C-alpha positions in Angstrom: 84.2 120.0 96.2 82.4 120.4 92.9 84.1 119.6 89.5 84.5 122.5 87.0 81.5 123.2 84.7 80.9 120.5 82.1 82.5 117.7 84.2 81.1 115.1 86.5 82.5 113.0 89.3 82.2 109.2 89.7 83.7 106.4 91.8 85.9 104.0 89.8 85.2 100.2 89.5 87.4 97.4 88.4 85.5 97.3 85.1 87.0 100.6 84.3 90.6 99.6 84.8 91.4 99.5 81.0 89.9 103.0 80.5 91.8 104.3 83.5 95.0 102.7 82.2 94.6 104.5 78.8 94.3 107.8 80.6 97.4 107.1 82.7 99.4 106.0 79.7 98.4 109.2 77.9 99.6 111.2 80.9 102.8 109.2 81.2 103.7 109.7 77.6 103.1 113.4 77.7 105.2 113.7 80.9 108.1 111.3 80.4 107.8 110.0 76.8 106.7 106.4 77.5 103.9 104.6 79.5 105.1 103.8 83.0 102.0 102.0 84.5 100.4 98.7 83.7 97.0 97.2 84.2 98.1 95.3 87.3 99.2 98.5 89.0 95.8 100.2 88.4 94.1 97.1 89.8 96.5 97.1 92.7 95.8 100.7 93.5 92.1 100.1 93.6 92.4 96.9 95.7 95.3 97.9 98.0 95.0 97.0 101.8 93.3 99.9 103.6 91.9 101.4 100.3 88.2 102.1 100.1 87.2 102.4 96.4 83.9 104.0 97.4 85.7 106.8 99.3 89.4 107.0 98.4 89.2 107.5 94.6 87.3 109.6 92.0 86.9 109.7 88.2 86.3 112.9 86.3 84.3 112.7 83.0 83.6 115.4 80.5 80.2 116.1 78.8 80.9 113.4 76.2 81.5 110.9 79.0 85.2 110.7 78.1 87.4 109.9 81.1 89.4 113.1 81.8 90.8 112.6 85.3 91.6 110.0 88.0 92.6 110.6 91.6 93.2 108.2 94.4 95.0 107.7 97.7 98.1 105.6 97.1 98.2 102.7 99.5 96.7 104.7 102.4 97.4 103.5 106.0 95.6 105.1 108.9 98.5 104.1 111.2 101.2 105.8 109.1 100.5 109.5 109.6 101.1 110.2 105.9 99.2 109.5 102.7 100.0 110.1 99.0 97.6 111.9 96.7 97.8 110.9 93.0 95.9 112.9 90.4 96.1 112.2 86.7 94.5 114.2 83.9 94.2 113.8 80.1 96.9 115.9 78.4 95.5 119.3 77.6 92.7 119.0 80.1 91.5 122.0 82.1 93.9 122.3 85.1 90.8 122.6 87.3 90.4 118.8 86.8 93.5 118.0 88.7 92.8 120.9 91.1 89.5 119.3 92.0 91.0 115.9 92.5 93.7 117.2 94.7 91.2 119.1 96.8 89.0 116.0 97.2 92.0 113.9 98.1 93.2 116.3 100.7 89.7 116.4 102.3 89.8 112.6 102.4 93.3 112.5 103.9 92.1 114.9 106.6 88.9 112.8 107.3 90.9 109.5 107.5 93.5 111.1 109.8 90.8 112.5 112.1 89.0 109.1 112.2 92.3 107.5 113.2 92.9 110.0 116.0 95.9 111.8 114.5 96.5 115.4 115.4 98.4 116.0 112.2 99.0 114.1 108.9 101.5 114.5 106.1 100.0 114.6 102.6 102.3 113.8 99.7 102.1 114.1 95.9 104.3 113.3 93.0 104.9 115.3 89.8 107.4 115.1 87.0 109.3 118.4 86.7 107.9 119.0 83.2 104.3 118.9 84.4 104.0 122.7 84.7 100.2 122.9 85.0 100.2 120.2 87.7 103.1 121.8 89.6 101.0 125.0 89.8 98.0 123.0 91.1 100.1 121.4 93.8 101.7 124.8 94.8 98.3 126.4 95.0 97.1 123.5 97.2 99.9 124.1 99.7 102.4 121.4 98.7 106.2 122.1 98.9 109.1 120.2 97.4 110.6 117.6 99.7 112.9 115.5 97.6 113.5 113.8 94.2 112.8 110.3 93.1 114.4 108.5 90.1 112.9 105.6 88.1 115.9 103.5 87.1 116.3 100.7 84.6 118.9 98.6 82.9 118.7 96.1 80.1 119.2 92.4 80.7 121.3 90.4 78.2 120.4 86.9 79.4 124.0 86.3 80.5 123.7 87.8 84.0 125.1 85.5 86.7 124.4 85.3 90.4 126.8 87.2 92.7 130.0 85.6 94.1 129.5 84.4 97.7 130.0 87.1 100.4 132.1 85.8 103.2 130.0 85.2 106.3 126.7 85.2 104.4 124.4 83.0 102.4 122.2 84.4 99.6 119.0 82.3 99.2 115.3 82.6 98.4 113.0 84.2 101.0 111.0 81.6 102.9 107.3 82.2 103.6 107.8 81.9 107.3 110.3 84.8 107.2 107.8 87.4 106.0 107.6 89.0 109.4 111.3 89.1 109.8 111.6 90.6 106.3 109.1 93.3 107.3 111.0 94.2 110.4 114.3 94.3 108.5 112.8 96.7 105.9 111.2 98.9 108.6 114.6 99.2 110.3 116.5 99.7 107.0 114.2 102.6 105.8 113.7 104.2 109.2 116.7 106.5 108.6 115.5 107.6 105.1 113.0 110.2 103.9 110.7 107.4 102.9 110.3 105.1 105.8 108.2 101.9 105.5 105.0 102.7 107.4 102.9 99.6 106.6 101.7 97.2 109.3 102.8 93.6 108.9 99.3 92.6 107.6 99.5 95.4 105.0 103.0 94.5 104.0 102.2 90.8 103.6 99.1 91.7 101.5 101.0 94.1 99.1 99.6 93.4 95.6 101.9 92.0 93.0 104.8 90.9 95.3 106.6 87.8 94.1 107.7 86.4 97.4 109.0 83.2 95.8 111.5 85.2 93.6 112.7 87.4 96.5 116.1 86.9 98.0 117.6 87.2 101.5 121.2 87.5 102.7 121.4 85.3 105.8 124.3 85.9 108.2 126.2 82.8 109.4 124.5 83.1 112.8 121.1 82.7 111.1 119.8 86.3 111.2 118.6 88.1 108.1 121.0 90.8 107.1 119.4 92.0 103.8 116.6 91.4 101.5 115.6 92.0 97.8 111.8 91.9 97.3 110.6 91.3 93.8 107.3 92.5 92.2 105.4 91.9 89.0 104.3 95.5 88.6 106.1 95.8 85.3 105.3 92.4 83.9 103.3 93.8 81.0 106.6 95.4 79.7 108.6 92.2 80.4 110.5 94.1 83.0 111.6 92.7 86.4 111.0 95.0 89.3 112.8 95.3 92.6 110.1 96.6 95.0 112.3 96.9 98.1 116.1 96.4 98.7 117.4 96.7 102.2 120.5 95.8 104.2 120.7 96.4 108.0 123.2 99.1 109.0 125.4 96.7 110.9 125.9 94.6 107.8 126.7 97.3 105.3 130.0 97.8 103.6 130.4 94.1 102.8 128.8 94.1 99.3 125.5 92.6 100.3 123.3 95.1 98.5 125.3 94.6 95.3 125.2 90.8 95.7 121.5 90.8 96.2 120.9 93.0 93.2 123.2 91.0 90.9 121.5 87.7 91.9 118.1 89.3 91.4 119.2 90.5 88.0 120.4 87.0 87.1 117.1 85.5 88.3 115.1 87.9 86.1 117.4 87.2 83.1 116.9 83.5 83.5 113.2 84.0 83.5 113.4 85.8 80.2 112.9 89.4 81.4 114.4 91.9 79.0 115.2 94.6 81.6 115.0 95.3 85.3 113.8 98.5 87.1 113.4 100.0 90.5 112.7 103.4 92.1 115.1 105.3 94.4 115.2 108.4 96.4 118.2 110.3 94.9 119.1 111.7 98.3 119.1 108.4 100.1 121.9 108.6 102.7 122.9 104.9 102.1 124.2 105.9 98.7 121.7 103.6 96.9 121.6 105.8 93.8 125.4 105.5 93.3 125.2 101.8 93.8 122.5 101.3 91.2 124.5 103.4 88.7 127.6 101.2 89.4 125.5 98.2 88.4 124.6 99.7 85.0 121.2 101.3 85.9 120.3 104.7 84.5 117.5 107.1 85.4 114.6 106.8 82.9 113.2 109.9 84.4 113.0 111.8 87.7 110.0 112.8 89.7 109.6 115.4 92.5 108.0 114.4 95.8 105.9 117.2 97.4 104.5 117.3 100.9 102.4 119.4 103.3 101.6 119.0 106.9 97.9 119.2 107.8 97.1 120.0 111.4 93.7 118.7 112.6 
């Protein structure tokens, strides 16, 4: 796939992270009104487990060598059967820039799936509803709307307190030796949702930016893990705490564990001096997660649409 006339393609390097971040910030501000990506997230995208920077990402530059587009596969896993295509463009750029990136990413998704022996693969993409030009690019490439995702946040006052004890359970920090059990719990928790956790244990344990020491578990009196709140530093540059994953096993729901884990996580972030806390959620999650977050004072900073297409090999 060739770029439009006047543009060139390159592979990104870590030395270009600040330049990429400036492009993403410009795109974020145009789409949602504020930057929603930080330097650690760009670095994490280019160093994620399973990611090949020499094959899974491209930069687009114009004739003046200004960075105009960035595309990459988001945390690709050859065992998952699905991969997410991310394509950013400088506001006002020729729509062909994102169209080129999406075409390249779809080719790469197909190639990786074929190499892994899959007979089909699901390609996904994310776009804010106001990104009209990008929405047309995705539609032309064969993507269809699947669901909607909300980026939620709430301020922290510094007075937040850990949750009251939940009878039959103990809330405590996650232990290093419990990472495999934590992974199994989250896989089971998200299996019923539209966004299951596909990562292998090795990929999960190596997820960039995770703050395992600040993460919490709900341990049942019998010793089994019933729920977990996993923290990340992905919004550290904005002094925002981030809940990467929150999960409670089906057999332990209805007891207030999710609320307790979140309240205690909020208190931990407040004590650490964070000024707000955020997370992402599927607004159609059958567990009622969106309503729970609203009840705890979180509001949607913006919503994004998730698109998908099935590629048969």
